[in-house]
C-alpha positions in Angstrom: -3.5 7.8 22.8 -4.5 10.7 24.9 -7.1 12.7 22.9 -8.5 16.2 23.6 -11.8 16.3 21.6 -13.5 19.7 21.0 -17.1 20.1 20.1 -18.7 22.0 17.2 -20.6 25.3 17.3 -23.6 23.3 18.4 -22.0 22.7 21.8 -21.3 19.6 23.7 -24.2 17.4 22.4 -24.8 13.7 22.6 -23.1 13.1 19.3 -19.8 14.4 20.7 -20.0 12.1 23.7 -20.8 9.2 21.3 -17.7 10.0 19.3 -15.6 10.0 22.5 -17.1 6.6 23.4 -16.2 5.3 20.0 -12.6 6.4 20.5 -12.5 5.0 24.0 -13.8 1.6 22.7 -10.7 1.6 20.5 -8.5 2.0 23.5 -7.9 5.7 23.7 -8.2 8.1 26.6 -10.5 10.9 25.6 -11.3 14.2 27.3 -14.2 16.3 26.0 -14.1 19.9 27.4 -17.3 21.9 27.3 -16.2 25.3 25.8 -19.8 26.6 25.9 -20.1 25.8 29.6 -23.3 23.7 29.3 -25.0 25.7 26.5 -26.1 23.9 23.3 -27.9 25.2 20.3 -30.2 23.9 17.6 -28.9 25.8 14.5 -25.6 26.9 13.1 -26.8 30.5 13.3 -27.5 30.2 17.0 -24.1 28.6 17.4 -22.3 31.4 15.7 -24.2 34.0 17.9 -23.1 32.1 21.0 -19.5 31.7 19.7 -19.4 35.5 19.0 -20.9 36.3 22.4 -18.2 34.2 24.2 -15.5 35.4 21.8 -12.7 33.6 20.0 -10.1 34.6 22.6 -12.2 33.3 25.5 -12.9 30.0 23.7 -9.2 29.5 23.1 -8.5 30.3 26.7 -11.0 27.7 27.9 -9.5 25.2 25.5 -5.9 25.9 26.7 -7.0 25.6 30.3 -8.6 22.2 29.5 -5.6 20.9 27.7 -2.7 22.3 29.7 -2.8 19.8 32.6 -2.4 17.0 30.1 -0.1 18.4 27.4 3.0 16.8 28.9 1.4 13.4 28.0 1.6 14.2 24.3 -1.9 14.9 23.2 -3.7 14.2 20.0 -5.9 17.3 19.4 -9.2 16.6 17.6 -12.4 18.5 16.9 -15.5 18.9 14.9 -15.9 22.0 12.8 -15.3 24.9 15.2 -13.7 22.4 17.5 -11.3 21.5 14.7 -10.2 25.1 14.3 -9.6 25.2 18.1 -7.8 21.9 18.0 -5.6 23.1 15.2 -4.6 26.3 17.1 -3.6 24.3 20.2 -1.8 21.6 18.2 0.3 24.1 16.4 1.2 25.8 19.7 2.1 22.6 21.6 5.5 21.2 20.8 4.6 17.9 22.5 1.4 17.4 20.3 1.3 13.9 18.9 -1.2 14.5 16.1 -4.2 16.5 14.9 -7.5 15.0 13.8 -9.8 17.5 12.1 -13.4 16.7 11.2 -15.3 19.3 9.2 -13.1 22.3 10.1 -9.7 24.1 9.8 -8.4 27.4 11.0 -6.1 30.2 9.9 -2.5 29.4 10.4 -0.4 31.9 12.4 2.5 33.3 10.4 5.7 31.6 11.5 3.9 28.5 12.8 6.2 25.6 12.9 5.9 22.0 13.9 8.2 19.0 13.5 6.4 16.7 11.1 3.1 16.8 13.0 0.7 14.1 11.6 -2.5 15.8 10.5 -5.7 14.2 9.1 -8.6 16.3 7.8 -12.1 14.9 6.9 -14.3 17.3 5.0 -17.5 17.3 2.9 -17.0 18.0 -0.8 -18.1 20.6 -1.5 -18.3 22.2 2.0 -19.7 25.7 2.2 -17.5 26.4 5.3 -14.3 24.9 3.8 -14.2 25.8 0.1 -11.7 24.3 -2.3 -9.6 27.4 -2.7 -9.3 27.8 1.1 -8.4 24.1 1.6 -5.7 24.3 -1.1 -4.1 27.3 0.5 -4.5 25.7 4.0 -2.8 22.5 2.9 0.2 24.4 1.5 0.5 26.5 4.6 0.3 23.5 6.9 3.0 21.8 4.8 5.2 24.9 5.0 4.7 24.8 8.8 6.1 21.3 8.8 2.9 19.3 9.2 2.4 15.9 7.5 -1.2 16.4 6.1 -3.7 14.0 4.7 -7.1 15.3 3.4 -10.1 13.0 2.9 -13.1 14.4 1.0 -16.6 13.1 1.0 -18.7 14.0 -2.1 -22.3 14.8 -1.4 -22.1 14.8 2.4 -23.3 17.7 4.5 -20.9 19.9 6.5 -21.3 18.0 9.9 -22.0 14.7 8.2 -20.7 12.6 11.2 -23.4 13.8 13.6 -26.5 11.5 13.4 -28.7 14.2 15.0 -28.2 16.7 12.2 -29.7 17.0 8.7 -26.1 16.9 7.4 -25.6 13.3 8.5 -24.4 10.8 6.0 -24.0 7.3 7.5 -21.7 5.9 4.8 -19.4 8.9 4.9 -19.4 8.9 8.7 -18.5 5.3 8.9 -15.7 5.7 6.3 -14.4 8.7 8.3 -14.3 6.7 11.5 -12.5 3.8 9.9 -9.8 6.0 8.5 -9.5 8.2 11.6 -9.2 5.1 13.9 -6.4 3.8 11.6 -4.6 7.1 11.8 -4.8 7.0 15.6 -3.5 3.4 15.6 -0.5 4.5 13.5 0.2 7.3 15.9 0.1 4.8 18.8 2.6 2.5 17.0 4.9 5.4 16.5 5.1 6.2 20.3 
């Protein structure tokens, strides 16, 4: 599969490159755009400040510019937290998208968004302060109405960005389970080609 993997609000850190390498080792082509243009941060608060300074529209523009040359290949959009919300926006706007893999993050869904049975997999901590239960229930229903085929996996007791070994949120058991399930999802998409 051709995967476009977007980083979290922390920026393009080593953990994102390690995730890309894990996907490549499973036989996928992975592109990892740097939406923060070389800047990384140490805290969520710093990340939010940087995100707000750049602006949501500019982040989406950068993501679209990174994905556009490859969208004809039928991309799987993937992302961590903020990167998940960006991946979701791009996947719902790309009629050739092959799938959407969300880790730790979702986004609002544009009214009238429509996809043709787009496979979607979400991995999220339970509870997650950034993805509360009420929000996820409404998100799930909206994604189904838009035509997506959604699976949600919850990880009790894990921190928000639990797949990143450099952060206090890291939960090795949950991270490994996430990767096993996510790689199976990508394998299924590859078989459906």
